C-alpha positions as CSV (number, residue, x, y, z in Angstrom):
1,X,-6.2,-25.3,12.8
2,X,-7.8,-23.4,15.6
3,X,-10.5,-20.4,14.1
4,X,-10.5,-17.3,16.5
5,X,-12.7,-14.4,15.7
6,X,-11.7,-11.0,14.9
7,X,-13.1,-9.6,18.3
8,X,-10.0,-11.5,20.2
9,X,-8.0,-8.8,18.6
10,X,-9.9,-5.8,18.0
11,X,-12.0,-4.5,21.4
12,X,-15.3,-4.6,20.7
13,X,-16.1,-1.1,21.9
14,X,-18.0,1.1,19.8
15,X,-15.9,3.7,21.2
16,X,-12.9,2.2,19.5
17,X,-11.6,4.1,16.8
18,X,-9.6,1.3,16.1
19,X,-12.5,-0.8,16.2
20,X,-14.1,1.3,13.2
21,X,-11.4,1.3,11.3
22,X,-11.3,-2.5,11.3
23,X,-14.6,-2.4,10.2
24,X,-15.1,0.4,8.0
25,X,-11.8,1.3,6.5
26,X,-9.0,4.2,7.4
27,X,-10.4,7.4,8.7
28,X,-8.0,9.7,6.8
29,X,-8.9,13.6,8.1
30,X,-5.7,13.2,9.9
31,X,-3.6,12.1,6.6
32,X,-2.3,14.4,3.8
33,X,-0.7,13.7,0.8
34,X,2.6,11.2,0.2
35,X,5.5,11.9,-2.0
36,X,7.2,8.4,-3.4
37,X,7.3,6.6,-6.1
38,X,9.6,3.0,-6.9
39,X,13.1,2.3,-6.6
40,X,14.7,2.2,-9.4
41,X,17.9,0.8,-7.6
42,X,15.8,-2.0,-5.6
43,X,13.8,-4.0,-8.3
44,X,14.2,-6.8,-11.0
45,X,15.8,-6.2,-14.3
46,X,12.7,-7.1,-15.4
47,X,10.7,-4.6,-14.1
48,X,10.8,-1.1,-15.8
49,X,9.6,2.3,-14.5
50,X,8.0,4.5,-16.7
51,X,7.1,8.0,-16.6
52,X,9.4,10.9,-14.5
53,X,7.9,10.2,-12.0
54,X,8.5,6.8,-11.6
55,X,5.6,5.4,-10.2
56,X,4.6,2.8,-13.0
57,X,6.0,-0.3,-12.7
58,X,6.0,-2.2,-16.1
59,X,6.9,-6.4,-15.7
60,X,8.6,-8.5,-18.0
61,X,8.3,-6.2,-21.4
62,X,8.9,-8.5,-23.5
63,X,8.3,-12.4,-21.9
64,X,8.1,-14.1,-18.8
65,X,10.3,-17.2,-17.0
66,X,10.0,-16.1,-13.8
67,X,9.1,-13.5,-10.8
68,X,10.1,-10.2,-10.9
69,X,9.1,-7.0,-8.2
70,X,10.3,-4.0,-7.0
71,X,10.7,-2.1,-3.7
72,X,9.0,1.6,-3.0
73,X,11.2,4.7,-1.5
74,X,9.0,5.0,1.6
75,X,9.9,3.4,4.3
76,X,6.8,2.6,6.4
77,X,7.7,1.3,10.5
78,X,6.3,3.4,12.7
79,X,4.0,5.6,10.6
80,X,0.3,5.4,9.2
81,X,-0.1,5.2,5.8
82,X,-2.1,4.6,2.2
83,X,-1.5,3.7,-0.8
84,X,-3.3,2.6,-3.7
85,X,-1.8,0.4,-6.9
86,X,-3.5,0.7,-10.4
87,X,-3.2,-2.6,-11.8
88,X,-3.1,-2.5,-15.6
89,X,-6.3,-5.1,-17.2
90,X,-3.8,-7.6,-17.5
91,X,-4.3,-9.5,-14.5
92,X,-3.8,-13.5,-14.8
93,X,-0.4,-15.4,-14.4
94,X,0.8,-17.9,-11.3
95,X,0.7,-14.4,-8.9
96,X,0.2,-10.9,-8.9
97,X,1.1,-9.8,-5.5
98,X,1.0,-6.6,-3.3
99,X,1.9,-5.5,0.0
100,X,5.7,-4.5,2.0
101,X,9.2,-6.6,3.1
102,X,12.5,-5.9,4.5
103,X,15.3,-5.1,1.8
104,X,16.4,-8.8,2.6
105,X,13.1,-10.6,0.2
106,X,14.5,-11.3,-2.6
107,X,12.9,-9.0,-5.7
108,X,14.1,-11.8,-8.6
109,X,13.7,-15.6,-9.0
110,X,13.9,-17.2,-12.7
111,X,10.6,-19.4,-11.5
112,X,6.9,-18.3,-11.3
113,X,6.4,-18.3,-7.7
114,X,4.6,-16.5,-5.0
115,X,7.7,-14.4,-4.0
116,X,6.5,-11.4,-1.6
117,X,5.8,-13.7,1.4
118,X,8.1,-16.9,0.9
119,X,10.1,-16.4,3.8
120,X,9.6,-14.7,6.6
121,X,11.1,-11.0,5.5
122,X,7.9,-10.0,3.1
123,X,3.9,-10.2,3.5
124,X,2.0,-10.3,0.3
125,X,-1.9,-10.2,-1.1
126,X,-2.2,-12.1,-4.6
127,X,-4.5,-11.8,-7.3
128,X,-5.8,-15.1,-5.9
129,X,-7.3,-13.8,-3.1
130,X,-4.2,-15.3,-0.9
131,X,-1.9,-13.9,1.5
132,X,1.4,-15.1,2.4
133,X,4.0,-14.5,4.4
134,X,7.0,-16.9,6.0
135,X,6.2,-19.7,3.4
136,X,2.5,-20.3,4.4
137,X,-0.9,-18.8,3.0
138,X,-4.6,-17.9,3.6
139,X,-7.2,-17.4,1.7
140,X,-8.3,-14.2,2.2
141,X,-10.3,-12.5,-0.2
142,X,-12.2,-13.8,-3.5
143,X,-9.9,-14.1,-6.2
144,X,-9.6,-11.4,-8.7
145,X,-11.2,-11.3,-12.0
146,X,-9.1,-12.3,-14.7
147,X,-7.9,-9.4,-17.6
148,X,-10.0,-6.8,-15.7
149,X,-8.8,-3.8,-14.0
150,X,-8.3,-2.8,-10.5
151,X,-7.4,-0.4,-7.8
152,X,-5.9,-2.6,-4.6
153,X,-5.5,-0.5,-1.5
154,X,-3.1,-0.8,1.3
155,X,-3.3,1.0,4.5
156,X,-0.4,-0.1,6.8
157,X,-0.4,1.0,10.8
158,X,3.0,0.8,12.1
159,X,1.6,1.9,15.5
160,X,-0.9,-0.6,15.6
161,X,0.8,-3.1,13.7
162,X,-1.6,-3.9,11.2
163,X,-1.7,-4.3,7.4
164,X,-5.1,-3.7,5.4
165,X,-6.2,-4.6,1.8
166,X,-8.8,-2.3,-0.1
167,X,-10.2,-3.7,-4.0
168,X,-12.1,-0.9,-5.9
169,X,-12.9,0.5,-2.6
170,X,-14.2,-2.4,-0.7
171,X,-12.9,-3.1,3.0
172,X,-11.4,-6.3,3.1
173,X,-10.5,-7.0,6.4
174,X,-7.4,-6.9,8.4
175,X,-4.5,-9.2,6.5
176,X,-1.6,-9.4,8.8
177,X,-0.9,-7.7,12.5
178,X,2.3,-7.7,14.7
179,X,4.3,-5.7,12.4
180,X,5.5,-3.4,14.7
181,X,7.3,-5.7,16.4
182,X,9.6,-6.4,12.7
183,X,13.0,-4.6,13.6
184,X,14.0,-3.8,10.3
185,X,12.8,-1.2,7.7
186,X,9.8,-2.3,5.9
187,X,8.8,-0.4,2.6
188,X,5.9,-1.5,0.5
189,X,6.4,-4.1,-2.9
190,X,4.8,-5.0,-5.8
191,X,6.0,-8.1,-7.7
192,X,4.1,-9.8,-11.0
193,X,4.9,-13.1,-12.8
194,X,2.6,-12.5,-15.7
195,X,4.4,-10.8,-19.3
196,X,3.4,-7.4,-19.6
197,X,1.8,-6.0,-16.6
198,X,1.2,-2.8,-15.2
199,X,1.0,-1.4,-11.6
200,X,0.7,1.9,-11.1
201,X,1.2,4.0,-8.1
202,X,-1.7,6.2,-7.1
203,X,-3.1,7.9,-4.0
204,X,-0.3,8.0,-1.5
205,X,-1.1,9.2,1.2
206,X,0.8,9.2,5.2
207,X,-0.7,10.9,8.9
208,X,0.4,13.9,9.7
209,X,3.4,14.0,12.4
210,X,3.3,16.9,14.4
211,X,1.5,20.0,13.9
212,X,4.2,21.8,12.1
213,X,3.4,19.3,10.0
214,X,-0.3,20.1,9.7
215,X,0.1,23.2,9.2
216,X,2.2,23.4,6.2
217,X,-0.3,21.2,5.0
218,X,-2.7,24.1,5.2
219,X,-0.7,26.4,3.6
220,X,0.4,24.4,0.4
221,X,-3.7,23.7,0.4
222,X,-3.8,27.5,-0.5
223,X,-0.7,27.8,-2.7
224,X,-1.1,27.7,-6.4
225,X,2.5,27.2,-7.5
226,X,5.8,26.9,-5.7
227,X,7.2,30.6,-5.9
228,X,4.2,31.5,-4.3
229,X,6.5,30.1,-1.3
230,X,9.0,32.9,-1.3
231,X,6.3,35.5,-0.7
232,X,5.2,34.2,2.5
233,X,6.1,36.0,5.9
234,X,7.8,33.1,6.9
235,X,11.6,32.5,8.1
236,X,13.6,31.2,5.1
237,X,13.8,27.9,6.9
238,X,10.3,27.4,7.4
239,X,10.0,28.2,3.9
240,X,12.2,25.4,3.1
241,X,10.2,23.2,5.7
242,X,6.9,24.1,4.0
243,X,8.4,23.1,-0.1
244,X,10.1,20.5,1.4
245,X,9.1,17.0,0.2
246,X,6.4,18.4,-2.1
247,X,5.2,18.3,-5.4
248,X,2.9,21.9,-5.5
249,X,4.4,22.8,-8.6
250,X,3.0,19.4,-10.2
251,X,-0.6,20.1,-9.3
252,X,-0.6,23.8,-10.4
253,X,-0.2,22.4,-14.1
254,X,-2.2,19.2,-13.9
255,X,-6.0,19.9,-15.2
256,X,-8.3,18.7,-13.0
257,X,-10.3,16.7,-15.5
258,X,-6.7,14.6,-15.4
259,X,-6.8,13.3,-11.6
260,X,-7.9,10.0,-11.1
261,X,-10.7,9.0,-9.8
262,X,-9.5,7.2,-6.2
263,X,-11.3,5.1,-3.3
264,X,-9.5,5.2,-0.3
265,X,-13.1,7.7,1.5
266,X,-15.1,5.0,0.2
267,X,-15.4,1.4,1.9
268,X,-18.5,-1.4,2.1
269,X,-18.5,-5.3,2.6
270,X,-18.1,-6.4,-0.8
271,X,-15.3,-8.9,-1.9
272,X,-14.9,-10.6,1.7
273,X,-14.9,-14.0,2.1
274,X,-17.3,-15.2,4.7
275,X,-17.5,-11.3,5.0
276,X,-14.6,-11.6,7.1
277,X,-16.4,-9.3,9.7
278,X,-16.2,-12.3,11.8
279,X,-13.7,-14.9,9.8
280,X,-10.1,-15.0,11.2
281,X,-7.5,-17.4,11.6
282,X,-4.2,-17.8,13.7
283,X,-1.9,-20.9,14.1
284,X,0.0,-20.1,17.9
285,X,3.1,-19.9,15.9
286,X,2.0,-17.4,13.6
287,X,1.8,-14.3,14.9
288,X,1.7,-12.4,11.6
289,X,-1.6,-13.6,10.7
290,X,-4.8,-13.1,11.8
């Protein structure tokens, strides 16, 4: 195996914003709230989706005799997205995984396996700190503490083609590259072999797609309820655009005390393996790992 420093892949120019992103985490000033959930039609029968918003995945409600997964509704290709998975304290078993996949990856198997990344259609991180893709694994981070709740952040850069991970606000480094070369649609995925485990979708952010998108976000930030949109001095077509895909009514009714703490603005070097800053690996035929 050939060890290659991370600078081989990231320009060392200090003015390069991608270098800062690789070392410090995603800069989300150009991001706004994103609205997606777990897909009730694209999951294992051993995954129950809880809540009206379907954002909590409950795995193996009775007992487990295999591996179950669920895909999100968000198509990731060619965009920049950040989301967090709030994992319950029941962290144990063969494999609990977080990552992305195409529709070609399976979401159920009657065996205890690292399902996300077992083939070329998935890229995942397990709770044991291992990266999986194409049936191969590499050590990436320290194993998670068992039976201790944690928050896993994922930053997908569809322009650069990278996927990075965070654990409780700590940047673990870029995990996969060349994802912009994947032709099939990519989706967020979680899976677990452990019975009665839960993974809830927390913070979801996306990069503004254009100036109109940014203006819509600025308008929504000033409104308290959905009916306020009708009072705006805008053509009906633009009013529809402003309300499209927003959860403004839900936000206005949620008390401030109910807002959960999130970690996406924090970063540090904790949790990395060998500091990870200068630790990398790549075999000549393994382009999706760094």
